[in-house]
C-alpha positions as CSV (number, residue, x, y, z in Angstrom):
1,M,0.0,0.0,0.0
2,P,1.3,3.5,-0.8
3,Y,1.9,5.9,2.2
4,V,3.2,9.3,2.7
5,D,4.9,10.6,5.9
6,A,3.2,13.3,7.8
7,S,4.0,14.7,11.2
8,G,3.4,11.8,13.6
9,A,1.6,9.5,11.2
10,K,1.8,7.7,7.9
11,L,-1.1,8.5,5.6
12,Y,-2.5,6.0,3.1
13,Y,-3.4,7.4,-0.4
14,E,-4.7,6.3,-3.8
15,E,-3.6,7.8,-7.1
16,T,-5.5,7.6,-10.3
17,G,-5.1,9.3,-13.7
18,S,-2.7,11.8,-15.1
19,G,-2.7,15.5,-15.7
20,Y,-3.1,18.5,-13.4
21,P,-3.5,17.2,-9.8
22,I,-6.7,17.3,-7.6
23,I,-6.4,16.4,-3.9
24,F,-9.5,15.0,-2.4
25,V,-10.0,15.5,1.4
26,H,-12.7,13.4,3.0
27,E,-15.3,14.2,5.7
28,F,-15.5,12.9,9.3
29,G,-17.9,10.0,8.5
30,S,-16.1,8.8,5.4
31,D,-12.6,8.0,4.0
32,C,-11.1,8.1,0.6
33,R,-13.6,5.5,-0.7
34,E,-16.4,8.0,-0.6
35,W,-14.6,10.0,-3.4
36,E,-14.8,7.0,-5.7
37,I,-17.5,8.5,-8.0
38,Q,-15.5,11.7,-8.3
39,V,-12.2,9.9,-8.9
40,R,-13.8,7.8,-11.7
41,H,-15.0,11.0,-13.3
42,F,-12.1,13.4,-12.9
43,S,-9.3,10.9,-13.5
44,R,-10.2,11.0,-17.1
45,A,-8.5,14.4,-17.3
46,Y,-6.7,14.9,-14.0
47,R,-4.3,13.2,-11.7
48,C,-6.5,12.4,-8.7
49,I,-5.1,11.9,-5.2
50,A,-7.4,10.7,-2.4
51,Y,-6.1,9.9,1.0
52,N,-7.2,8.7,4.4
53,A,-6.8,11.2,7.3
54,R,-4.8,10.2,10.4
55,G,-7.1,8.1,12.5
56,Y,-8.6,6.3,9.5
57,P,-7.1,2.9,8.7
58,P,-5.1,2.0,6.8
59,S,-3.6,5.4,7.7
60,D,-2.0,5.4,11.2
61,V,-4.3,5.8,14.2
62,P,-2.1,7.5,16.8
63,D,-3.0,6.8,20.4
64,D,-1.6,10.2,21.4
65,L,-4.5,12.8,21.4
66,N,-1.9,15.5,20.7
67,Q,-1.3,14.0,17.3
68,Y,-4.8,15.1,16.2
69,G,-6.3,18.5,15.5
70,W,-7.3,20.9,12.7
71,E,-3.7,22.2,12.2
72,F,-2.5,18.7,11.6
73,A,-5.3,18.2,9.1
74,V,-4.2,21.3,7.2
75,D,-0.5,20.4,7.2
76,D,-1.4,16.8,6.2
77,I,-2.7,18.1,2.9
78,A,0.7,19.7,2.3
79,A,2.4,16.4,3.4
80,V,0.5,14.4,0.9
81,M,1.4,16.8,-1.9
82,R,5.0,16.8,-0.8
83,G,5.0,13.0,-0.6
84,V,3.7,12.5,-4.2
85,G,5.8,15.3,-5.6
86,I,3.1,17.9,-6.2
87,A,3.8,21.6,-5.8
88,R,0.4,23.0,-6.6
89,A,-3.0,21.5,-7.0
90,H,-6.8,21.9,-6.9
91,I,-8.1,21.0,-3.4
92,V,-11.6,19.4,-3.0
93,G,-12.8,18.8,0.5
94,L,-16.1,17.8,2.1
95,S,-17.2,18.9,5.6
96,M,-14.2,18.2,7.9
97,G,-12.2,18.1,4.6
98,G,-13.8,21.3,3.4
99,Y,-12.8,23.0,6.7
100,A,-9.2,21.8,6.1
101,A,-9.3,22.9,2.4
102,L,-10.3,26.5,3.4
103,Q,-7.7,26.7,6.1
104,F,-5.1,25.3,3.6
105,G,-5.9,28.2,1.3
106,L,-5.1,30.6,4.1
107,R,-1.9,28.8,5.3
108,Y,-0.6,27.6,1.9
109,P,-2.0,30.0,-0.7
110,E,0.8,29.3,-3.2
111,Q,0.0,25.6,-3.3
112,A,-3.8,25.8,-3.9
113,S,-4.8,26.8,-7.4
114,A,-8.5,26.3,-6.6
115,I,-10.6,25.2,-3.6
116,V,-13.9,23.3,-3.5
117,A,-15.3,23.4,0.1
118,A,-18.5,21.3,0.2
119,G,-20.6,21.0,3.4
120,A,-18.2,23.0,5.5
121,G,-19.2,24.9,8.6
122,T,-20.8,22.5,11.1
123,G,-20.3,23.9,14.6
124,S,-19.3,27.3,13.3
125,P,-22.4,29.5,13.5
126,P,-22.1,31.6,16.7
127,S,-25.7,30.8,17.7
128,L,-25.0,27.0,17.6
129,R,-21.5,27.1,18.9
130,E,-22.1,26.2,22.6
131,A,-24.5,23.3,21.7
132,W,-22.0,22.0,19.1
133,L,-19.1,21.9,21.6
134,K,-21.3,19.8,24.1
135,E,-22.5,17.5,21.3
136,A,-19.0,16.9,19.9
137,S,-17.6,16.1,23.3
138,A,-20.3,13.6,23.9
139,T,-19.9,12.1,20.5
140,A,-16.2,11.6,21.0
141,R,-16.9,9.6,24.2
142,G,-19.6,7.7,22.4
143,F,-17.3,6.0,20.0
144,L,-15.3,4.4,22.8
145,E,-18.2,3.7,25.2
146,R,-20.9,2.6,22.7
147,G,-18.8,1.3,19.8
148,M,-18.7,1.9,16.0
149,A,-21.8,-0.1,15.1
150,V,-24.1,1.9,17.4
151,M,-22.6,5.2,16.5
152,A,-22.6,4.5,12.8
153,E,-26.3,3.7,13.0
154,E,-27.1,7.0,14.6
155,M,-24.9,9.0,12.2
156,G,-26.4,7.3,9.1
157,H,-29.9,8.2,10.3
158,S,-29.2,11.8,11.4
159,P,-31.3,14.7,10.0
160,T,-28.6,15.7,7.5
161,R,-27.7,12.2,6.3
162,I,-31.0,10.4,6.0
163,Q,-31.4,12.1,2.5
164,L,-28.8,9.7,1.1
165,K,-30.8,6.7,2.2
166,H,-34.0,8.1,0.7
167,K,-32.3,8.9,-2.7
168,N,-29.8,6.1,-3.0
169,P,-30.4,3.1,-0.6
170,R,-27.5,1.1,-2.1
171,G,-25.1,4.1,-1.9
172,W,-26.2,4.7,1.7
173,Q,-25.6,1.0,2.5
174,D,-22.0,1.3,1.0
175,F,-21.5,4.4,3.1
176,M,-22.7,2.6,6.3
177,D,-20.6,-0.5,5.6
178,H,-17.5,1.7,5.3
179,L,-18.4,3.7,8.4
180,R,-18.7,0.6,10.6
181,Q,-15.2,-0.4,9.5
182,H,-13.7,2.8,10.9
183,S,-11.5,2.8,14.0
184,A,-13.5,3.8,17.1
185,R,-10.3,5.1,18.6
186,G,-9.5,7.1,15.5
187,M,-13.0,8.6,15.3
188,S,-13.0,9.4,19.0
189,N,-9.6,11.1,18.8
190,T,-10.6,13.0,15.6
191,M,-13.8,14.2,17.2
192,A,-12.2,15.2,20.5
193,R,-9.2,17.1,19.0
194,Y,-10.2,18.2,15.5
195,Q,-13.9,18.7,15.5
196,T,-14.3,19.9,19.0
197,L,-11.3,22.2,19.3
198,R,-11.3,23.7,15.8
199,P,-12.1,27.5,15.8
200,S,-15.3,28.7,14.1
201,L,-14.8,29.6,10.5
202,H,-16.5,32.9,11.4
203,D,-13.4,33.8,13.4
204,F,-11.4,34.0,10.1
205,Q,-13.5,36.5,8.2
206,D,-10.7,39.0,8.0
207,Q,-8.3,36.4,6.6
208,F,-10.9,35.1,4.2
209,A,-11.4,38.6,2.9
210,R,-7.8,38.6,1.7
211,L,-7.9,35.2,0.0
212,T,-7.2,35.3,-3.7
213,T,-7.5,31.6,-4.5
214,P,-10.7,30.8,-6.5
215,V,-13.3,29.1,-4.2
216,L,-16.4,27.1,-4.9
217,L,-18.6,26.7,-1.9
218,A,-21.2,23.9,-2.1
219,V,-23.9,23.1,0.4
220,G,-27.2,21.2,0.5
221,D,-30.3,23.2,1.3
222,E,-31.2,20.6,4.0
223,D,-27.7,20.8,5.6
224,A,-29.0,23.2,8.2
225,P,-25.9,23.4,10.4
226,C,-23.8,24.6,7.4
227,I,-26.0,27.1,5.5
228,E,-25.4,30.2,7.7
229,T,-21.6,29.7,7.5
230,N,-21.6,29.2,3.8
231,L,-23.5,32.5,3.4
232,M,-20.9,34.2,5.5
233,L,-18.1,32.6,3.5
234,K,-19.7,33.8,0.2
235,A,-19.9,37.3,1.6
236,A,-16.3,37.3,3.0
237,I,-14.3,35.6,0.3
238,P,-14.0,37.8,-2.8
239,T,-13.2,34.9,-5.1
240,A,-16.0,32.6,-3.9
241,G,-19.1,31.3,-5.7
242,L,-21.9,29.5,-3.8
243,W,-23.8,26.6,-5.2
244,M,-26.8,25.4,-3.0
245,C,-28.1,22.0,-4.1
246,P,-31.9,21.5,-3.5
247,N,-33.4,18.7,-1.4
248,T,-29.9,17.7,-0.4
249,G,-28.2,17.1,3.0
250,H,-24.6,16.8,4.1
251,A,-23.1,14.1,1.9
252,I,-23.6,16.2,-1.2
253,N,-21.1,14.4,-3.4
254,L,-22.8,11.0,-2.7
255,E,-26.4,12.3,-2.9
256,E,-26.1,14.1,-6.2
257,P,-22.8,12.9,-7.7
258,A,-23.6,13.8,-11.3
259,T,-24.6,17.4,-10.4
260,F,-21.7,17.7,-8.0
261,N,-19.2,16.6,-10.6
262,A,-20.7,18.9,-13.2
263,Q,-20.5,21.9,-10.8
264,V,-16.9,21.2,-9.8
265,E,-15.9,20.5,-13.4
266,S,-17.4,23.8,-14.6
267,F,-15.7,25.7,-11.7
268,L,-12.3,24.1,-12.5
269,S,-12.7,24.8,-16.2
270,A,-13.4,28.5,-15.5
271,V,-10.4,28.7,-13.1
272,E,-8.1,27.1,-15.7
273,R,-9.4,29.5,-18.5
274,G,-8.9,32.5,-16.2
275,T,-12.6,33.4,-16.3
276,W,-13.5,32.8,-12.7
277,R,-14.4,36.3,-11.6
278,R,-13.2,38.0,-8.4
279,W,-15.9,40.0,-6.6
280,V,-15.0,43.6,-6.2
281,A,-17.2,45.9,-4.0
282,G,-19.3,48.3,-6.1
283,V,-18.6,46.6,-9.4
């Protein structure tokens, strides 16, 4: 299996296709397998790299809680790029991966030619912040105390994920089968250190206002915890466009893969042509 070295962990990755690189960064409930439909599509014209975050086998699952956190997640994108010899790439992230992709744009602007942040923002709205911190802490304990099977069942039937089951029962079952295989320790550590301790995206509005990398924001209109933050990001980032997908929850790339692929492909084509417009106040 191919791995790259990151700080404190070896990260498993898969590489498909040739051409300009795209790095796919997965969400909390998934791993690189949930990008399969996107990799099959984009590898026709791009070099696609999808990897498992630390805590997600076959990547390492460090026991040390200090080896987890949002800063590690951002730097791990850079480590993957360095490990496969890529200096600059398009970055596509979902949820937890979308958070990391946006922060990567702030920390490594010279390495990100375009950013797709889908379903980013859970726990960020100020009005929901306190409740999120309590919920995330309880969830982190739940993986160890209740086990993956029970936690997976609850996650798969949550208000922002049940849409996938209604639209694509077979796709939902694949998602659930993969989710049950995850490491309870890795999920708990990731939730405790990354999800719970990461700052709100609303805290970075001033930095986002200076971001020059083209950004596509994508969110389902039934992904209630993320809508407010995506509206903020659209207003704050001068290079951002916002696509809201109707009747869609959190796993937007799995629920509506054809539309998701088309939106991302159109965005990347505009970036590569130099026609993705930067918003300027008053113009």
